[in-house]
C-alpha positions as CSV (number, residue, x, y, z in Angstrom):
1,X,0.0,0.0,0.0
2,X,1.3,3.5,-0.9
3,X,0.7,6.6,1.1
4,X,1.9,10.2,0.6
5,X,2.4,12.2,3.7
6,X,3.5,15.7,4.3
7,X,6.7,16.3,6.4
8,X,8.7,19.2,7.5
9,X,12.0,19.4,5.6
10,X,15.1,19.2,7.7
11,X,18.5,20.8,6.9
12,X,20.8,18.3,5.2
13,X,23.6,17.8,2.7
14,X,22.4,17.8,-0.9
15,X,22.7,14.1,-1.6
16,X,20.0,11.3,-1.6
17,X,17.9,8.3,-2.8
18,X,19.3,5.1,-4.1
19,X,20.7,5.8,-7.5
20,X,20.8,2.1,-8.5
21,X,23.0,0.7,-11.3
22,X,24.8,3.9,-11.9
23,X,28.4,4.5,-11.3
24,X,32.0,4.1,-11.8
25,X,32.1,4.2,-8.1
26,X,34.1,6.9,-6.4
27,X,33.8,6.4,-2.6
28,X,34.5,8.7,0.4
29,X,34.4,7.5,4.0
30,X,34.4,9.6,7.2
31,X,33.7,9.0,10.8
32,X,35.0,6.3,13.2
33,X,32.2,4.0,12.4
34,X,32.4,4.6,8.6
35,X,29.4,6.9,8.6
36,X,28.6,9.2,6.9
37,X,30.2,8.0,3.6
38,X,29.6,8.8,0.0
39,X,29.7,7.0,-3.3
40,X,29.5,9.0,-6.5
41,X,28.9,8.4,-10.2
42,X,31.2,10.7,-12.1
43,X,29.4,9.9,-15.4
44,X,26.1,11.3,-14.2
45,X,26.9,13.4,-11.2
46,X,24.6,11.3,-9.0
47,X,25.6,10.3,-5.5
48,X,24.5,8.6,-2.4
49,X,25.6,9.5,1.1
50,X,25.0,6.7,3.7
51,X,24.3,8.8,6.8
52,X,23.8,6.1,9.4
53,X,22.8,2.5,10.1
54,X,21.1,2.2,13.4
55,X,18.1,0.9,15.4
56,X,15.1,2.8,16.7
57,X,11.7,1.9,18.1
58,X,10.7,0.5,14.7
59,X,13.8,-1.6,14.3
60,X,16.9,-1.5,12.2
61,X,17.2,1.1,9.4
62,X,19.6,2.6,6.9
63,X,19.4,6.3,6.3
64,X,20.6,7.7,3.0
65,X,20.9,11.1,1.3
66,X,21.2,11.2,-2.4
67,X,21.2,13.6,-5.3
68,X,20.0,13.2,-8.9
69,X,21.1,16.0,-11.3
70,X,18.5,17.3,-13.9
71,X,17.6,14.8,-16.5
72,X,18.9,11.7,-14.6
73,X,17.1,8.8,-13.0
74,X,17.7,6.1,-10.5
75,X,18.3,3.4,-13.2
76,X,16.2,0.4,-14.1
77,X,13.0,-0.1,-12.2
78,X,13.7,-2.2,-9.1
79,X,12.3,-3.6,-5.9
80,X,13.3,-4.6,-2.4
81,X,11.8,-8.0,-1.6
82,X,12.0,-7.6,2.2
83,X,12.4,-3.9,2.9
84,X,10.1,-0.8,3.1
85,X,11.3,2.4,1.5
86,X,10.4,5.9,2.6
87,X,11.7,8.6,0.3
88,X,11.3,12.3,1.3
89,X,11.9,15.1,-1.3
90,X,14.1,17.8,0.2
91,X,14.7,20.0,-2.8
92,X,13.5,19.7,-6.4
93,X,10.7,17.8,-8.0
94,X,10.6,14.0,-8.1
95,X,8.7,11.9,-10.7
96,X,8.3,8.6,-8.9
97,X,6.8,5.6,-10.5
98,X,5.5,2.8,-8.2
99,X,3.9,-0.3,-9.6
100,X,3.3,1.6,-12.9
101,X,1.6,4.5,-11.2
102,X,3.3,7.9,-11.5
103,X,3.6,10.3,-8.5
104,X,4.9,13.8,-8.5
105,X,6.5,14.8,-5.2
106,X,7.7,18.3,-4.3
107,X,9.9,19.4,-1.4
108,X,8.3,18.5,1.9
109,X,6.4,15.4,0.5
110,X,7.3,11.8,1.1
111,X,6.3,8.4,-0.3
112,X,6.4,5.1,1.5
113,X,6.9,2.0,-0.7
114,X,5.9,-1.4,0.5
115,X,8.3,-4.4,0.2
116,X,8.2,-5.9,-3.2
117,X,6.8,-2.9,-5.0
118,X,8.6,-2.0,-8.2
119,X,9.7,1.6,-8.3
120,X,11.9,4.2,-9.9
121,X,12.6,7.9,-9.6
122,X,13.5,10.6,-12.2
123,X,14.5,14.2,-12.0
124,X,12.7,16.1,-14.8
125,X,13.3,19.5,-13.2
126,X,15.9,22.2,-13.7
127,X,17.6,21.8,-10.3
128,X,19.2,19.0,-8.4
129,X,16.7,16.6,-6.9
130,X,17.6,15.8,-3.3
131,X,15.8,12.9,-1.6
132,X,16.3,11.4,1.8
133,X,15.6,7.7,2.0
134,X,15.1,5.3,4.9
135,X,15.3,1.6,4.3
136,X,13.7,-0.8,6.8
137,X,15.2,-3.4,7.4
138,X,18.4,-2.5,5.6
139,X,19.7,-6.0,5.0
140,X,22.9,-5.8,2.9
141,X,21.6,-3.1,0.6
142,X,24.6,-0.7,1.2
143,X,27.1,-3.5,0.3
144,X,25.1,-4.4,-2.8
145,X,25.0,-0.8,-4.1
146,X,28.7,-0.4,-3.5
147,X,29.4,-3.6,-5.5
148,X,27.1,-2.3,-8.3
149,X,29.0,1.0,-8.4
150,X,32.3,-0.9,-8.5
151,X,30.9,-2.9,-11.4
152,X,30.7,0.4,-13.3
153,X,26.9,0.0,-13.8
154,X,25.7,3.2,-15.5
155,X,28.3,4.6,-17.7
156,X,29.7,1.4,-19.2
157,X,28.3,-1.5,-17.2
158,X,29.9,-4.8,-17.0
159,X,26.8,-7.0,-17.4
160,X,28.6,-10.1,-16.1
161,X,29.7,-8.2,-12.9
162,X,26.2,-6.7,-12.5
163,X,24.6,-10.1,-12.8
164,X,27.0,-11.5,-10.2
165,X,26.0,-8.8,-7.7
166,X,22.3,-9.0,-8.3
167,X,22.4,-12.8,-8.0
168,X,24.3,-12.6,-4.7
169,X,22.2,-9.8,-3.2
170,X,18.8,-11.0,-4.5
171,X,17.3,-10.7,-1.1
172,X,18.1,-7.0,-1.0
173,X,17.5,-5.6,-4.5
174,X,16.1,-7.0,-7.7
175,X,15.2,-5.6,-11.1
176,X,11.6,-5.4,-12.0
177,X,9.8,-6.3,-15.3
178,X,11.0,-9.9,-15.7
179,X,9.4,-12.7,-13.7
180,X,11.7,-13.7,-10.8
181,X,11.8,-17.4,-11.8
182,X,13.3,-16.4,-15.2
183,X,15.4,-13.6,-13.9
184,X,17.0,-15.8,-11.2
185,X,17.9,-18.5,-13.8
186,X,19.5,-15.9,-16.1
187,X,21.4,-14.2,-13.2
188,X,22.8,-17.6,-12.1
189,X,24.1,-18.3,-15.6
190,X,25.7,-14.9,-16.0
191,X,27.1,-14.9,-12.5
192,X,28.7,-18.2,-13.2
193,X,30.2,-16.8,-16.3
194,X,31.4,-13.8,-14.4
195,X,33.3,-16.0,-12.0
196,X,34.8,-18.1,-14.8
197,X,35.9,-15.0,-16.7
198,X,37.3,-13.3,-13.5
199,X,34.9,-10.4,-13.8
200,X,32.9,-10.9,-10.6
201,X,33.4,-8.1,-8.1
202,X,32.6,-10.6,-5.4
203,X,35.6,-12.8,-6.1
């Protein structure tokens, strides 16, 4: 079930959402516990800053700030099999598509996406789109996204490497549009080839 709720924007760094499958993976880490830390995609200018991973009264969560420059999107439509996503627009205008339904979100608005719901986000505006995303539970999503950035997904993706990552982290992130029973078989085949060819970032 989807719900749009109004929130009061908070001051934050201009980085956010999960810019999936985009990157040649520049990474910056700060803080004694590794947070906050940022990964960037030089080919698009998109980035994600992982702010914190912690536990509150609702359980474990991962908080992320990301930025999408004008004309960019979050990559192929995807879903999180076990996690709920809450994305709040801080600046800009977000065009979010969830289960095929389009939603326009402005600063101060948020959308909660249920586990398993296919979604994507695009910045069709003239300014940077800044979104703050909370993932519950986080699973190994951060590790999966880092591996995808290292695979160079976005500019010149290594499809074998991407398949290896998506196969390994299938509990945390999946592509939408292809039935999972077929997608899983294809990912296994390509992941196996990636290992044979020495192109798996997980090796």
